[in-house]
C-alpha angles and dihedrals in degrees: 000000000000126000131233134201130229119192111236112255135170091271092057098051092103093056092043091051091048093050102043094033092060124104088258093074135047108244093264097125086191090282093127096088092055107030115021113151141142090289092058100107092046092047090053090054096042110112090213088069100228092176091060089055091052092052092044091053090049090052093047089051089056098254121147112239104165145278142298110227120220134186104202103319094330120104107226106164154329137254125199092214137135142091109353090229087065092068108060096187093063088075089072107022121107113271098008092059089069095078136043126258109236121162089253094060118084126193132213101208100169146355116208115182128179113257093238094062101038121118092040102103094263095134090064091048091048092050090048092049090052089051091050091048092046093051091048088057095049101263117161098185134033119196134199131185113207126160129246116242096029110262121205097213089054097040089117087078093066124239133284089241091054093055094042090055090059097044107268117145131208108247101162143018133205121191118230106182102282096355135072119221106211129212103211122184137198108194145163093279090064123079114267117244129203133200090261090069090073121063 
């Protein structure tokens, strides 16, 4: 079964909070790309969920923060994806800082999938759905920022192998101690994929 995306709006904040506020995820509420600072770890652990309040405020102000992911009528995940210019912190973060942020560039910041449906190829389908959405909205380039080697704390970014399967290419590398943060790009020179390419 294919997946479909729904941009987060004020009416969906309850579902969003229930999903990312569950024990399956780490209290980020996709606030990292707009408000990362020295208090980040403590905010993620704070039971009052300050990161949700940050994202809620962004949504109420009309900012794009990402998409709820559905399979049929079932909410199965979240992706912090959209125009790169919607995520201010990407201008300075390792990997993403290596390229500009024009309106025609989209970013895949994170993939958050419910535990009960992991291991079923949904990451591929979500990335392909983001590509389709980006192309509908005039994007010329889609970026992703996985780590090499794969790093469990940053698994939410997706893996290099995932993006390579779909056609992304490494176009930049930032060193982070023993890791490399990759800038991977899916652009107009690469064959376009559709959701039908993934079973």
